[in-house]
N, C-alpha and C positions, 0 to 999 in steps of 0.2 A: 506132563509136567514132569523133569526130569529129575533125577535123584538130586544132583547138584542143588537146582531150585528147592525142592523139597527141603533138603538140609538146612539150606540158608534160610527160609522162613521159618523152620521149626526154632532155628538159634534165634531168630529175632524176636519170635514169640516167647520165649522162653526168656531172653532176657529183660524184654517188656513186662511180663509177669513178676519177675522180681522186683520190677522197679528201678533196674538198673541203665542208666546211662552207657552209650557206647566207651565213653572214656573212664567209667569204672570199672566195666567189664575188663578193659585193657589193662588197667592196674591190677584188678585180682588175676587174668591170665597171664601176663607176660606178652599180648600180642596185642600190637600197634593200635591204634584206635583208627586208624587211617586203612590198616589192613581189615578190621571187623566190619568197619564200612562199606569195604569193596566185597568181603563174603555176603555179608547180608544183601547187597543189591545184585547179588550172582556175577559179579565185575571181576572176579578172579578165580583162579582155579584154588580151590581148596586143599591145601595141604593136611596129610593126616596128623602132623604134629600140631599143626594150629586147631583142628578140629578137638583133638584130646584135651589141649588145655584149657579152648573155651568151654569144655564140655564138664571138663572139673571143675571151673571156677562158676560153673551154674546148676552144679549138683547134678549132672545129667550123666546117663552112661549113653554109649553110641547107639545102641539099641532105641532109646527113648529118641532117639535125633531123630533117626531115619524111619519113624514109624510116620506114615500118614495122617495128616491133621483133618 
């Protein structure tokens, strides 16, 4: 599995574990919901700036995101 897919999967799992919808995460992170959807499905190249904002909204560090599940 590629690193991008691992990160996308980790972000989705973290969002769901916190009981957040994509829309709520979008509001918290400032990243559009449509972009979060594409990130979670692996359909878009993940920008570091988006990754940082989403990680902050989920109270995660980038190290936690990149660890295999």
